[in-house]
Each structure stands twice: as C-alpha cells, then as structure tokens.
C-alpha positions as CSV (number, residue, x, y, z in Angstrom):
1,M,5.7,-13.9,14.1
2,A,6.9,-15.2,10.7
3,A,6.8,-11.6,9.4
4,A,8.7,-10.3,12.4
5,T,11.4,-13.0,12.0
6,N,11.6,-12.3,8.2
7,A,10.4,-15.8,7.5
8,K,8.4,-14.5,4.5
9,E,7.2,-17.7,2.9
10,L,6.1,-18.9,6.3
11,A,4.2,-15.6,6.7
12,I,2.2,-16.3,3.5
13,F,1.4,-19.8,4.7
14,H,0.1,-18.6,8.1
15,Q,-1.8,-15.7,6.6
16,E,-3.5,-18.0,4.1
17,Q,-4.5,-20.2,6.9
18,C,-5.9,-17.3,8.9
19,K,-7.9,-16.1,5.8
20,E,-9.3,-19.6,5.3
21,I,-10.5,-19.8,8.9
22,E,-12.1,-16.4,8.7
23,E,-13.8,-17.3,5.4
24,E,-15.2,-20.5,7.0
25,L,-16.6,-18.4,9.8
26,F,-18.1,-16.0,7.3
27,N,-19.6,-18.9,5.4
28,E,-21.2,-20.2,8.6
29,S,-22.5,-16.9,9.9
30,G,-23.0,-14.9,6.7
31,C,-21.6,-11.9,8.6
32,Y,-18.6,-9.9,7.6
33,T,-16.0,-9.3,10.4
34,S,-13.1,-7.0,10.7
35,R,-11.0,-10.1,11.2
36,L,-11.7,-11.2,7.7
37,A,-10.9,-7.8,6.3
38,I,-7.6,-7.8,8.3
39,A,-6.8,-11.3,7.1
40,C,-7.1,-10.2,3.5
41,S,-4.9,-7.2,4.0
42,D,-2.3,-9.1,6.0
43,L,-2.1,-11.8,3.3
44,G,-1.7,-9.1,0.7
45,R,1.2,-7.6,2.7
46,A,2.8,-11.0,3.2
47,K,2.7,-11.7,-0.5
48,I,4.2,-8.3,-1.3
49,A,7.1,-9.1,1.1
50,N,7.7,-12.2,-1.1
51,Y,7.3,-10.3,-4.4
52,S,4.4,-12.5,-5.1
53,F,1.9,-10.1,-6.6
54,E,-0.6,-12.5,-8.2
55,G,-4.1,-11.8,-6.7
56,V,-2.8,-9.2,-4.2
57,M,-4.8,-6.4,-5.7
58,D,-7.9,-8.5,-5.3
59,L,-7.1,-9.1,-1.6
60,F,-6.9,-5.4,-0.8
61,E,-10.1,-4.7,-2.8
62,Q,-11.8,-7.5,-0.9
63,S,-10.6,-6.0,2.3
64,M,-12.1,-2.6,1.4
65,K,-15.4,-4.2,0.3
66,I,-15.7,-6.0,3.6
67,R,-14.8,-3.0,5.7
68,K,-17.4,-0.8,3.9
69,N,-20.0,-3.4,4.8
70,L,-19.2,-3.6,8.5
71,P,-21.6,-2.0,11.0
72,N,-20.2,1.3,12.2
73,F,-18.0,1.6,9.1
74,D,-15.5,4.4,9.4
75,E,-13.5,5.6,6.4
76,L,-10.3,5.3,8.5
77,Q,-10.7,1.6,8.1
78,L,-9.7,2.0,4.5
79,Y,-6.2,3.2,5.3
80,N,-4.4,-0.1,5.2
81,P,-6.0,-1.6,2.1
82,L,-5.5,1.7,0.2
83,R,-1.8,1.8,1.3
84,G,-1.5,-1.8,0.1
85,I,-2.9,-1.0,-3.3
86,A,-0.5,1.9,-3.5
87,M,2.4,-0.5,-2.8
88,V,1.2,-2.9,-5.6
89,H,1.1,0.0,-8.1
90,Y,4.5,1.2,-7.0
91,Y,5.9,-2.3,-7.6
92,Y,4.3,-2.4,-11.1
93,G,5.9,0.9,-11.8
94,L,9.3,-0.6,-11.2
95,Q,8.6,-3.2,-13.9
96,G,9.9,-1.6,-17.1
97,D,8.4,1.5,-18.7
98,K,5.3,1.9,-16.6
99,Q,5.5,5.4,-15.3
100,D,1.7,5.7,-15.0
101,E,1.8,3.1,-12.2
102,F,3.8,5.5,-10.0
103,Y,1.2,8.2,-10.5
104,T,-1.6,5.7,-9.6
105,S,0.4,4.6,-6.5
106,K,0.8,8.2,-5.5
107,A,-2.9,8.8,-5.8
108,Y,-3.8,5.8,-3.6
109,L,-1.2,6.8,-1.0
110,E,-2.4,10.4,-1.0
111,K,-6.0,9.2,-0.5
112,A,-4.9,6.9,2.4
113,L,-2.9,9.7,4.0
114,A,-5.7,12.2,3.6
115,I,-8.1,9.9,5.5
116,R,-5.6,9.8,8.4
117,E,-4.9,13.5,8.3
118,A,-8.6,14.3,8.4
119,R,-8.9,12.3,11.6
120,F,-5.5,12.9,13.3
121,G,-4.2,16.1,11.8
122,K,-1.2,16.8,9.6
123,N,1.4,15.5,12.1
124,D,-0.2,12.1,12.7
125,I,1.6,10.2,15.4
126,E,-1.6,8.3,16.5
127,G,-0.8,5.0,14.7
128,G,3.0,5.2,14.6
129,R,2.8,5.7,10.9
C-alpha cells in the first residue's frame, strides 16, 4: 500500500519488516520460500524508488539465489530480479561518465525479456508487462 500511495520511505520500512519476518521463518525451517525471494526483490524495488541503492544489488542477487534453490525452479522466476539488476545498472549509468553501466543494464534487461519471450512469445501480454 505504501508503494501504491507513493509513501516511498514507508514502503522501505514495511518491506524491511517483511524480509525480516521471512528470514526468521527461513532460520527456523531451513527451507527457502518464494516469499523470501519476493521480499528481497520487493525491498530492492522500494529502495530504488527512494534512490537508496546501497545493498540493492545484493538483494536482487539473493532473490535469484533463493529462486534457483526452490523446488520446481523455473527460469521465469528470475525475471523480476534480473529486471531489478538492470534498473540498478541504469541508475549507475546516470551517475557521471559511466556509459558501460548502460550496456550492462541493457544486457540484464534483454536476458529478462528473453526469458519471458521464450515462455509467452514476442508480444507478451501475460503478466501485463
């Protein structure tokens, strides 16, 4: 709700709480869940919305690692974290003379889109993306 109402700082607060709860559940069970992977990605996106990029790349990489270790892993589950990593590199590219970051961003975004295209075709309308 905080993200939908543009209460960006509140979104970070709630997403951090969500991630902490999911990490506690993981610590108790020892089992990765898609909820923990989603919490990592959602916190990363909330931080991006606040231009708070410290640790964001780690959140998306953690999300990918968790997703890859889930039972019934499907490459499509990597779309959101790959797109998040692309967003971070794009932002880094805007910071001065860092043209290479734009190319890195493009590569991650193309990989994310290729995964969706392989599943849903070139004119993907499945996920509203």
